[in-house]
N, C-alpha and C positions, 0 to 999 in steps of 0.2 A: 385540433385545440389544444394539439401538445405544441405544436410550433408559436401557437400564441406566446406559450408560458417559456418559452426558451427567445423570444423576439427580445424581451427586455436585455437591453446590454449590462446593465448594471447588475443583473443576477449573473450573467453570461462572465462577464469580470470577476466576479466572486466566487463562481465556478472555480475557475481559474486560479487565481491565487489560492482557494481552497487545498485545490488538487496538488499544488506546486507544494504547498506546507505539508501536506499528506507526503508525497513523493518522498520529501528531505528525513520527514519523522519517521519514516519505515527504513531508510538507507541507514540513517543514524542508530535504532534500534538495533538493525542488524547487524552493523559492524562492533558495537559495543554488545550483542553478544556473541558473538565468536570472538572477542577480546577475550569473555570472561570463559568460554570453552576452551581457548587457548591457553589462559590461565590454569585451567583444571585439569588439562592432561598432563602433569606433572605426577599427578596422585599415583599413589601405591598401588591403592586397593580399586580392584577389578571393576566390582559393582559400582563405586562410587565413579569410576571415571566412565559405565555405560549409564547411568542414571544421568551425569551430568552430557554426555552426548544427546539421549534424548530429549532432555531439558532443553537443549539448546535444536534440536529439529523440530523440536512444539513452539519456541519462540521465533525461529526463523520462518517459519510456516504463517505465523500472524504475522511477522513486518511484511513478510513478500506480500499478504494481502493487504495491508495496510499499501502498499506502495500502488498495485494495482486499483485499488481503490479510487484512490488520489490519481494515476494516471487517466481512469475512466473520467472522473469528475474534470480534470482538464482537456480532456478530448472534447468534450462537449461544448468548448469553447468555439471551436472549429467547424460543429455544426449547425447548417442550417436547415437541411432538409429533415422534414419529423419523421421520413422512414429510417433516416440515418440515424437520428437520436434513440428512435425504439429499437434498432439494431445494436445499439451500443448496450442500453437498460436491458438485452432482451427480452424484451414485451412485446 
């Protein structure tokens, strides 16, 4: 049944394109957050620097999770066997 869902070529192509978009979005977000963190390191206040470091870590984790979900979506494009899809989706 799961294999029948992924046999539709249009769905697989949309998953590939959506995955590529998510990967690019996550990378852009991560680079932008890093740029903001580097700019905030010049601040004299130690508490504010620590707060900015924690904020960067939180935002970085979210950006990396977006990249991981995008790569999982894009990987489904090459999956033909239902067992491979189930393994990728952890079901």
